[in-house]
C-alpha positions as CSV (number, residue, x, y, z in Angstrom):
1,X,221.8,216.6,100.3
2,X,218.1,217.4,99.7
3,X,218.0,220.3,102.2
4,X,221.1,221.7,100.6
5,X,219.5,221.4,97.1
6,X,216.4,223.2,98.3
7,X,218.5,226.1,99.6
8,X,220.5,226.2,96.4
9,X,217.3,226.1,94.3
10,X,216.1,229.2,96.2
11,X,219.3,230.9,95.3
12,X,218.8,230.0,91.6
13,X,215.4,231.6,91.8
14,X,216.7,234.8,93.4
15,X,219.4,235.1,90.7
16,X,216.9,234.4,87.9
17,X,219.2,231.6,86.7
18,X,218.4,229.9,83.4
19,X,221.3,227.6,82.7
20,X,223.4,225.6,85.2
21,X,226.3,223.2,84.7
22,X,227.1,220.2,86.9
23,X,230.5,218.7,86.3
24,X,232.7,216.1,88.0
25,X,234.5,212.9,87.3
26,X,232.8,209.6,86.6
27,X,231.1,208.0,89.6
28,X,231.2,211.3,91.6
29,X,227.4,211.5,91.9
30,X,226.7,214.3,89.3
31,X,223.6,212.7,87.9
32,X,222.0,212.2,91.3
33,X,222.9,215.7,92.4
34,X,221.5,217.2,89.1
35,X,218.3,215.3,89.5
36,X,217.8,216.5,93.1
37,X,218.6,220.1,92.2
38,X,216.2,220.0,89.3
39,X,213.4,218.6,91.5
40,X,213.9,221.6,93.9
41,X,214.3,224.1,91.1
42,X,211.1,222.9,89.4
43,X,209.2,224.4,92.3
44,X,210.6,227.9,91.7
45,X,207.3,229.0,90.1
46,X,205.8,228.7,93.6
47,X,206.6,230.4,96.8
48,X,208.6,227.6,98.4
49,X,207.9,227.3,102.1
50,X,211.0,226.7,104.3
51,X,209.7,223.2,105.3
52,X,209.2,222.0,101.7
53,X,211.0,218.8,100.9
54,X,212.3,217.4,97.6
55,X,209.5,214.7,97.8
56,X,206.9,217.5,98.1
57,X,208.3,219.0,94.9
58,X,208.3,215.7,93.0
59,X,204.7,215.0,94.1
60,X,203.7,218.4,92.8
61,X,204.5,217.1,89.3
62,X,206.2,220.2,88.0
63,X,208.5,219.6,85.0
64,X,209.9,223.1,84.1
65,X,213.6,222.2,84.2
66,X,215.3,220.0,81.6
67,X,218.5,218.0,82.2
68,X,220.9,217.3,79.3
69,X,223.3,214.5,80.1
70,X,226.6,214.4,78.4
71,X,226.4,210.6,78.6
72,X,223.8,210.9,75.8
73,X,226.1,213.1,73.7
74,X,229.7,211.6,73.9
75,X,230.4,210.0,70.5
76,X,231.7,206.8,71.9
77,X,234.3,206.0,74.5
78,X,236.8,208.5,73.1
79,X,234.4,211.4,72.7
80,X,234.8,213.5,75.9
81,X,236.6,216.4,74.2
82,X,234.2,216.5,71.3
83,X,231.2,216.5,73.5
84,X,232.6,219.3,75.7
85,X,233.1,221.5,72.6
86,X,229.8,220.6,71.0
87,X,227.8,221.5,74.1
88,X,229.5,224.9,74.3
89,X,229.2,225.9,70.7
90,X,225.9,224.4,69.7
91,X,223.9,224.5,73.0
92,X,225.3,227.1,75.4
93,X,226.5,229.8,73.0
94,X,223.2,230.2,71.1
95,X,221.2,230.2,74.4
96,X,223.4,232.9,75.9
97,X,222.5,235.0,72.8
98,X,218.8,234.3,73.4
99,X,218.5,231.8,70.5
100,X,217.5,228.1,70.7
101,X,220.4,225.7,71.3
102,X,220.7,222.2,70.1
103,X,222.6,219.0,71.0
104,X,223.2,215.8,69.1
105,X,222.5,212.5,70.7
106,X,224.7,209.5,70.3
107,X,223.2,206.1,69.5
108,X,225.4,203.8,71.7
109,X,223.7,200.6,70.5
110,X,224.4,201.4,66.8
111,X,227.7,203.3,67.5
112,X,226.6,206.3,65.4
113,X,225.1,209.7,65.7
114,X,221.4,209.9,66.6
115,X,218.8,212.5,66.7
116,X,219.4,216.3,67.1
117,X,217.4,218.0,69.8
118,X,216.5,221.7,70.0
119,X,216.1,223.5,73.2
120,X,214.5,227.0,73.5
121,X,216.5,229.7,75.1
122,X,213.9,230.3,77.8
123,X,213.8,226.8,79.1
124,X,215.5,226.3,82.5
125,X,218.4,223.9,81.8
126,X,220.9,221.8,83.7
127,X,223.8,220.4,81.7
128,X,225.3,217.4,83.5
129,X,228.5,215.5,82.7
130,X,232.2,215.6,82.8
131,X,233.4,218.1,80.2
132,X,230.6,220.5,80.6
133,X,232.5,223.1,82.7
134,X,235.3,225.0,81.1
135,X,236.5,228.6,81.3
136,X,234.6,229.3,78.0
137,X,231.4,227.6,79.0
138,X,231.3,229.2,82.5
139,X,230.9,232.6,80.9
140,X,227.8,231.4,79.0
141,X,225.8,230.1,82.0
142,X,224.5,231.4,85.3
143,X,225.9,228.9,87.9
144,X,228.4,226.0,87.7
145,X,228.8,223.1,90.2
146,X,231.7,220.7,90.5
147,X,231.0,217.4,92.3
148,X,234.0,215.9,94.2
149,X,234.3,212.3,95.4
150,X,237.5,210.2,96.1
151,X,238.8,208.0,93.3
152,X,238.2,204.7,95.0
153,X,234.6,205.5,95.8
154,X,234.0,206.9,92.3
155,X,235.3,203.7,90.8
156,X,233.2,201.5,93.1
157,X,230.0,203.5,92.3
158,X,230.6,203.6,88.5
159,X,231.4,199.9,88.2
160,X,228.5,198.8,90.5
161,X,226.2,201.0,88.4
162,X,227.4,200.0,84.9
163,X,229.2,196.8,85.6
164,X,230.8,194.8,82.8
165,X,229.9,197.4,80.2
166,X,232.1,200.1,81.8
167,X,234.9,198.0,83.3
168,X,236.9,197.5,80.1
169,X,236.8,201.3,79.4
170,X,237.5,202.7,82.9
171,X,241.2,203.4,82.3
172,X,240.5,204.8,78.8
173,X,237.8,207.1,80.1
174,X,239.8,208.1,83.2
175,X,242.7,209.2,81.0
176,X,240.4,211.5,79.0
177,X,239.1,213.0,82.3
178,X,242.7,213.5,83.4
179,X,243.5,215.4,80.2
180,X,240.3,217.5,80.5
181,X,241.1,218.5,84.0
182,X,244.7,219.3,83.2
183,X,243.7,221.4,80.2
184,X,240.6,223.2,81.5
185,X,240.9,223.2,85.4
186,X,237.1,223.0,85.7
187,X,237.0,223.1,89.5
188,X,238.6,226.6,89.3
189,X,235.4,227.9,87.6
190,X,232.9,226.2,89.8
191,X,230.7,228.5,91.9
192,X,229.9,225.7,94.3
193,X,231.9,222.5,95.0
194,X,229.8,219.6,96.2
195,X,231.6,217.2,98.5
196,X,229.7,214.0,97.8
197,X,231.8,211.7,99.9
198,X,231.7,213.1,103.4
199,X,229.5,215.1,105.7
200,X,231.1,218.5,104.8
201,X,228.2,219.1,102.4
202,X,228.5,222.0,100.0
203,X,231.3,224.6,100.1
204,X,231.5,227.8,98.1
205,X,234.3,228.3,95.6
206,X,233.6,231.8,94.4
207,X,232.4,235.1,95.7
208,X,230.1,235.3,92.7
209,X,227.6,232.9,94.3
210,X,225.4,234.0,97.1
211,X,225.7,231.0,99.5
212,X,222.7,230.4,101.8
213,X,223.4,230.4,105.5
214,X,224.6,227.1,106.8
215,X,226.1,225.9,103.4
216,X,229.4,227.8,103.4
217,X,231.1,231.1,103.1
218,X,232.4,232.4,99.8
219,X,236.0,233.6,99.8
220,X,236.8,237.1,98.6
221,X,237.9,236.0,95.2
222,X,238.6,233.0,92.9
């Protein structure tokens, strides 16, 4: 995955990308992928040698990419749709117009809204979380990823990560994901689909994304 992320980061640099979406169902590996992509993208102010590794980038200490996690935004266990709309209207739309965006944090321990965070339009941004990618939001950003993993593996990862906290809410949250996918068809708007369960790596889903050699070939149309 790290080599693929480095190649993708070089494509982000060539495109002059400023805003990226990473979507996928719970337990698919979105957070890990977004972190790896950010680490590679953070080196884009330098001429990145072909043999650079993600570890090299991390050691360089560059922090020019911010990640906003929808896990920090959902207003409770029934908040997927609200967070999806909030990110689009309050964060992505202003930034697409060259204005600062903002997002509201959710205080999970107190079960109430938390602080509001402003994000300048010129900051390179990855928005990560299920609900981030819709037809409307795709038109506001530069590149969108969908991370795909089989359901049994996703459940295993999610419950091993969050344990007893998540287990009682798995079906509840999964139903919201089902509704979101049925309503928005996010994978249809992804420029790149990340297969996070097998060795197939990363495959292109759209001719709008210049896929580096060895990662995949974009079809003629979506």
